[in-house]
TIKE-373102 format. One record per residue (C-alpha): x, y, z; residue in three letters. Coordinates in steps of 0.05 Angstrom, whole numbers, plus 5000, padded with zeros to 4 digits. Example, Ala and Ser with C-alpha at 12.3 -4.5 7.8 and 13.67 -1.06 7.14 Angstrom:
524649105156ALA527349795143SER
// end
This chain:
552846804890MET549747504892PRO544947664949GLU537647534933LYS533648184934LEU526248314941ILE521048874941ASP515348794990LEU511649444976HIS509349544904ILE502749854882HIS499049674819THR493049914779THR488849504827ALA489350114873SER492950764857ASP498850594812SER499950704737LEU503350014731ILE499349384719THR501048754759PRO504048444696GLU508349064682GLU510649074754ALA512848354750LEU516548474684ASP520249054718LEU521748614779ALA524448064734HIS528748554696LYS531448814762ALA533248104784GLY528548084843LEU526947414875SER520347604908ALA515448174908VAL509048374944ALA503448794915PHE501349194976ALA495449534944ASP490649964984HIS484749575012ASP484849054956THR488448424934MET486248444861GLU493348584839GLY495747944872PHE490247534838TYR491847844770GLN499247724777GLY499547004804GLU500346654737LYS505347154710LYS509547114773ALA509646354768ASN511746394695ASP517446864712LEU519646464773GLY518347044821ILE515346924889GLU509047344895LEU507247474967ILE499947584986PRO499548275018ALA495048875030VAL495849595056GLU490549835105LEU489050555127SER489150665203ILE486851265244SER489851375313TYR490351965361LYS488552495310GLY492952235254GLY493151675204ASP498151165179PHE498550535138HIS499049815161LEU501849265117LEU499348555121GLY503647985093TYR502947245079LEU495347295087LEU490946685080GLU486647135038HIS481346635015GLN477946665083GLU470746895069LYS470247415125SER476747735102PHE474347765030LYS467848095053ARG471748615093LYS476148775034ILE470048844988GLU467049325040PHE473349755036PHE472849754960ARG465649994963ASN467350525014GLU472750794967ARG467750824910LEU462551194951GLU467851684975ARG469951814903GLY462651944884GLU461952454940ARG468352814918MET465852844846VAL459353154871ARG463353674910LYS467353834848LEU460953904808ASN458354384860GLU464654804849LEU462754854776GLY467654314751ILE464753854698ASN467553184719LEU463952514718THR464851894759MET465351494694ASP471751874678MET474551734748VAL472950994739LYS476550984672ARG482651274707MET482150724760ALA482250194704ARG477949724745GLY481949834808GLY479950084877SER478150824869VAL482351344907GLY484052084904ARG489751964855PRO484651744804HIS480752384813LEU487152764803ALA488552364739ASP481552534715ALA482453274729LEU489053254690LEU485752874633LYS480253394627GLU485453954631GLU482154254692ILE488954264726VAL495954284696ARG499453834746THR498053254793TYR500353684852ASP495654244832GLU489753764834ALA491153614907PHE492954324926ALA486654634895ARG481454094903TYR483253424934LEU488153554992GLY486153495065TYR483954225070HIS481654314998ALA474254424980PRO472753744948ALA476153325002TYR471952795036VAL474952435097PRO476351705089LYS473551175137LYS479350865175TYR480350255218LEU483250355287ASN489950015303PRO486849425339ARG481849295283GLU487449315231GLY492248865268ILE486748385287ASP484248355215LEU491148165190ILE492147655245HIS485147355233SER487747075167VAL494546875197LYS498147475167GLY503947885194VAL502548615211ALA507949135194VAL507749895203LEU508850215135ALA514250735124HIS514451035194PRO520251465172GLY515751855125THR509651915169THR513352075234LYS509351585276ARG514951305319ASP511351535382ASN505751035366HIS510450435362VAL509950225436PRO502350255433ASP502149855368LEU506949335397VAL502249245455ALA496649115405LEU500648575370GLY504648935316LEU509848475285ASP514648925247GLY516849585218LEU518349775147GLU525849925152ALA527449995078TYR523850495034HIS525250914972SER525151555014GLN530051295067TYR537451425067ASP542450945098ALA541951255167SER534351195167THR534850465147VAL539650345205LYS535150725253TYR529050305238TYR532649645238THR535249825307ASN528450065330LEU525449405307SER530549015348ARG529249465409LYS521949265409PHE523048535389GLY520048645320LEU522148425251ILE523448915195TYR521548915121THR522049395063GLY520149584993GLY520150144942SER512850364952ASP512850454876CYS506650774845HIS509550894777GLY507351614777ARG510752204742ARG515951744712GLY518051464780GLU518850714770VAL522350514834LEU522149754829ILE529049484841GLY532050124867ARG531349944941VAL536049384961LYS531648975008VAL535048325030PRO531447665023TYR532247555098LYS526448035108CYS521747535075LEU524946975116GLU523447375179MET516147465158LEU515546715148ARG518746575215ARG513847025251VAL507946715215LYS510246025235LYS511546215307GLU504746555314LYS500246085275PHE504145435266GLY
// end
């Protein structure tokens, strides 16, 4: 019997992807995946939208979220898995994040208007397709209005960290992020440390209760996968993985990263050990 494979890091139109939850599940089914997680930014709408389809296709859909964390002058992402997401305080917190993203988008649109660019928040919302608003949707709107020629140009000229329309995001600190995930009996995993170069933070995060590292990713080669699986073992952590697919610029990565099913089994083991 062939090894069961999974993808625990997929984005949908609920945050900043061009792929709907239903489309993502069709792609996962076509790729022969046994389980997936929609790790959308600051929202679980993709999970709710995909539950029925996943059940129909016989794919395990894992409740997940990706949170933005600020620490020691930098930022990174924290993945939460197997969340008991119906808890009211958690839902209020997620809704707060969604509203913060919307307000940030409105401020960036105002900055663009001040630069003489005729862009409306209504256009940005149309690009978000009902999802949680982020900078990629502003870039999509700038492309749609032919204000820029490429997605990268939108960030370079207007939306990047040092560009004139940039507005800083409000972040959680590491303790807040890990505690929020644990408050709903979830498992906290550091997202793609190999792309953000945050290995130096791992000991601090472990002390705060971090449960795992993302050891498989679409931007990792085999040696990077081995490095992060070994680093996980060194600190007594589990490891997970996923494509981090956003479906942008023709890059549909679902099924390309060979993440073993044992990563999901490790997540379930940690959840059981921590919370019973």
